[in-house]
N, C-alpha and C positions, 0 to 999 in steps of 0.2 A: 504493500499499499504506500503511495506516496505520502510525503510529509504533509500534514494539514497545513493549509495556508492560514494566515492570521484571520480571526473572527469567524472561523468555521470550526464547529464542534461535530466530529464524525465518530459515530459508534463503531469501534474497531472489534470485529468479530472473526476469531480464527476459523477459517473454513476447512472442511476435511478435503482430502484429495478427489473423492467421488461424490457426485450429486446425491447418490443414493444413501450416503452415510451423513448427509446433513440433518441435524435435528431442529427442526422449527420450533419446538417448545423451548429449548434451551436458547435460541436465538431471541425469541420473544421475551422470555424472562429477563435476560440481560439487557435487552433494548429498553424494556419498562423501567429497569433500575437505572440505566444511563439516562433516560428522559427525566426520571425523578430527581436525579442528581444535578442535571445541567440546567433545568428550566426552574426558575424561582417560583415560590408558592403563589406569588401574586402576578406572575408574568403571563402575557398573552402572546400566543404563537400563531403567526399567519402562515397558511400553506398554499402554495400555487398548485392547485389541482386540475390536472388536464383530463382527468378521466381515464388515463392510461393505468396499467396495472400497477406500476411503481409508485405514482403519487397517491393512488387510491389505497394501496396497502400502508403507505406511510401516513395517510389521513385516519384509517381506522386504528391503526396501532397507536398514534399520538392521541386520539380520542380516549383510548383505554387509559393513557398515562395522565392526561390533563383535563378530560372532560370538554365542558363548554368554553374552556378558555382557549380552544382551537378554533380558528376562523378561517374558512376556506374561501378561495377566490379563483374564478376561471377567467382567463383573458380571451375574450372574443374578438380577435383582431382581424377577422377576415380570412384568415389562412387555415382556418380549420376544416376538418373532413365534413362530408355529408354522410350519414350512416343510415342505411335503409331508407334514404330519402329525407331524413330529418338533419336538421343542423346539429353538429356535435354538442353545441352549448346546451341545447334542450335535452340531449341524451345524458349530458353529465349532470346537469340539474336534477334530473330523474334518480341518478345514481346516489346523489347526496341530499336527497328529500328528507330523510330522517335526522340530518345534521343540525344542531341549534343554529349554526351560522355558516351560510354560504351565499356567495355574491357572484353575479356575472358582470364583469368589466367590459363594456362595448367600446373598442377603441380602433375599430376597422377604418373609420374615416380619416383616424389621424395616422395609421399604420401603412396602408396599402400604396400610397403615393410616393413613400421613400424608396420602394423597390423597382419602380417604373425604369425600364431601360438598362437595369442592372444584369449583367451577364455572369460575372464572375462568382463562383459558388462561396468562396471563403469570404468575399465581401458581403454577400447575402446573408450569411451566418453573422457576420460581425454587426451588421445593421440591426439584424433581428435581436442580437444580444443587448444592443444599446436600448432599442426601444422597449423591449421586455423589461429591462432592468428600470428604465424610467417610469414605465407604467406602474410596475411593482412598488418602487420607492414612493411614487406618488400616493398610492393606495395605502401604503403601511403607515405613511405619516398621517394620512387622513384618519385611519382607524386607530392610531396610537399603539400599534403593536411593538412588542419588545423583541421578538425574534421571527426570522422567516425560515420556513422548511420547505422542502420539496422531495421528489422521489429520486434523487441522484443515486445511481448504483455504480459498483466498481468499473465497469467497462467505460462509462462515460468520463471517469476520472483518467483512466488509463489512456484512452484514446487522445484526450486533450493534452495530457502531459508529454505523450510521444510525438505530438504535432502532426498525427495522422488524420484528424478531423476534429474541428473545434465543437465542443458540445455547447448547447445554449444555457445550461444550468450549472457549469462549474466556473469556479473563480469569478463571479459576478460582483460588480461594485456595488454591493447593497450597503444602505445606511444602517443596517442592523446586523448583529450577529446572525449567522446561518447554522441551521441544525440539518445535519445529514444522517438520518437514523438508518438508511439502507446502504450506506456507502461501502460496506464489505461485500455485498451480495451481487450475484448474477441473477438474470432473468428467471431461471428454473428455480433458484432458491426463493425468489420473491413470490413465485406461484405456490411453492410449498407453504410458505407463511400465510399467504391468502387462504389457502384451504384449512390450515389449522386454525386461523382466526374465524373460521365460519362464514367467509364472504361468499355471497351468491356465486355460482359457477360463472355466470357471465360476466362477473366483475374479475375474477380470478384469472380467466382465460382470455380476456381482450388482448388482441395482437398488438405489438409495439407500434407507436407512432412517434416520430421525433418531435421535440418541443416546437421547432419551426414548422412542422407539419408539412402542408402542401407546398410551402415555398422551396422545399428541398426536392420536389418532383416537378417542378417547373425548369426545364433545361433551357440554356440560353438566355437572351434578354427576358426579363420579367414582364408580362403584361397580364391584364385582367382576363382576356379571352382564354390564354394558356392556363391560367389558374382554374378557371371553371371547367376546362376540359380535364385537367388533371383531377379536381374533385369529383366530376362525374365518373370518370375512368375508374378511379379508386373505389367508389361506391359499388359499381359494377363488378369489379374484379373481387372485392370482398364477398359479394352476394354469390358470385359464380363459383368461386373456389370452395366456399363453404357447402354449396349444393352439390359440387362434385365429390367432395368428401363424404357428404351424407349418402350419395348414391354409391360409392365405392366402399365405405367403411361402416356406414350405418350411423355415424356421428359427423358433425361439422368439423371435427379435428380429431387427431389422436392424442391423448394425454397419458403420459407414463407417470402413474403416481409416485413411484419409487425414486425417480430422478427430478420430477417437475418439468420434464421437457415436453413441449407442446409442438405437434407437427401438423401442418406446416408451421413455421416459426412466424413468417410475416409475408404479407402479400398486399400489393397496391399497384396503382397506375401511374406513369409519368407522361408529360407532354413536352415534345422535344421540338427544335427547330426544323422546318421543313426542307432546308437545304441539305443536298448529299450530292456527292460526285463519284464517279467510277474509280474503284481501288484496285487496279489490274494487278499490282504486285501481290496483294493479299489474296485476290481470287486464284492466282496461280497457286500460291502456297496451300490454301484450303482445298484446291482440287487435288493436288499432289499428296497432301497429308491424309485426306479422307476418301479420296476416290469418290467424291460426291460431285453431282452436277450443281454448282452453287456460284453465285456472283455475289461479290463484296462492294459495300459503298461506304465512303468515309463521310459521316454526317458532319454538320456544322457545330452540333452540340459537343462541348467537352464535358467530360464527368471525371470525378474524383478517383484516384487509384492508390494502391498501397505498396510500397517497396519493402518487401520482407527481407531484402538482402542487407538492410542496415537496422540497427538496433533503435535508432531514433532518427526520424526524418527531420530535416532542417526547415521545411516547408511543405505545404499542401501540393500534391502532385495532380495533374490533369492531363488527360488524353482524349482524343476525339471517340465518340461511340461510332461502332461499325454496325451497319444494317447488312444482314445477309438474306439472300433469298434463293431458293432453289425448288426443284419440280416435286420433292418429296420430303416428307417431315417424319421423322421416327424418334419419339421421345427417348428411347432407349439410347439413342446414339448422341444425345445432347452433349454430354460431357466428353464423350470420344472426340466429337468434332472440336469442341473448344480446346480440350488438352492437346490434341494432335496440332492445331494451328499454333498455340503457344509453344509447343516443343520446336516448331520448325522455323519460329521467327528469327531472323538475324537480329543483332544486338542493337542495331539503329531503329528498328520498329517496335513499337508498343502498342499492343491491342488487349487492354484488360477487359473491356466491355463489348458483348456482341449481343444484338438483338436479331432473332432469326423470324422473318416474315410468316405470320399466319393469317393475315387478311389484308387485302389491298382493293380499295374501292375504285382504283384507277382515276380519282379525281385528285385535283391540288388541295393541299390542306396540312395541317399539323399531324405528325406522326405520334403514335401513342406506344409507350413500352408496358408490357406487363411484367411484373416481378412477384415471383412466389419462391420462397426458399425454405429449406430444411436445415436446422441447426441446433446445436445444444446451448452455446453461450454467445453466438453470432461473431465470435473471434474468426471462425472458419463456417463457411456455408456453402451449399451447392443448390442447383435449381430443384425445386419440387417437380416430380414427375406429373405431368398433366398430358392427357392424350390430345392429338391434334384436333379431333372434332369439338372437344370442349373449347380449346383455345381459339378456333375458328369462330365459333358461336359467340365466344366472348367478343372477339374483334368486331363481328358484325353488329352486335349490340352497341358497342361502344361507338362505333361509326353512326348508327342510327340515332343515338341519344346525345351525342356530344358533337358530331360533325367531323370528328378525327378522319383523316384520309386514309391511313393505314395503321396497322398495329403489329407489333413484333413481340416475341417472348424472349426474355432476358436469360441467356444460357451461360451466363458467367459465374464463375466461382469467386468467393471472398476467402482469402486474396487471391488475385490482386484487386478485383474490382471492390469497391465499397457497396453496401447494400443500398443506401441511397445515393442519389445522383451526386450530392456533395457532401 
């Protein structure tokens, strides 16, 4: 665990080597003692509640510790998801309807304009951090809180410290001391804690969504049309993947109670720039490496990637997204195609992220990417296996409901590709 930064109180819990050996009772007992020792008897704690599993577990855990001295707030900045056709703010408000103190802060009118025309992913994250912190500090001052808490978990801290990806919730310039009650845990641990606390299954099993939400799923220059397409595509992907799992497994996801691992781990849609050009060098490598009849295109959109050859990156790394199309699609060969291409690449070429075309309307317009991954702790992930017919139907629906011109399935591994675009 990295050293705690000034004004941050992190609960340090020693994790076992295996997820299945984690004892949620021991964690909860220690976390409650930590909260009791850290938070003064008369102090009020505000918690930034996104509705995601991390901040939700933090909220229920802290309510056990300090009761109605916990005040939750949700920043409705216009970047949130649409979930089953409903705004995420409404879904989250329902989740916390039994809490004494919950408030929605509507900031979209003040937020969205700051991103117009911004293409660089790191700059998008940095602007978001600034606005998020300002909105929080303004609210905290207004309510007279003594501390701020959130759902920061261990991977957030590690990715920021290694300069691989800036997380929105780490090392923020708050005007109050920060409480990170889950800072030692990974997502499967958090789910085990949620189940131990008796949270409803739909709370404990919600898929991850980053703090900046759909901002990170708008490739290239930000505009509101792209944002709406990404929001609509994500809602469609979430519904379609869960229905696919119900048809295949009898449940909308697979949950391993022993380890806390949920499969698929995460799934969503992205909106990219429409410009792309022929990439003959990569096409030849792909045909040679896979014996497949494919064509590769280099997209205008750059996405982040991870260089695992160095222990600590000195800056965030970007490379163009590649669009691949072919006459056939075989889900069993996705990783083989990706790995074979990566193996054959010369040193001067870098292709961390590939989208394989599953639907093309033949019209002009924005492309959409479908991302669905399986993972234990998101440090390493690979595409979730979805058959072509399901992906094609997803693509058609995305086209019909959002106007996207074409849709591709992301066949990339993490590493080198990051899960989100930025």
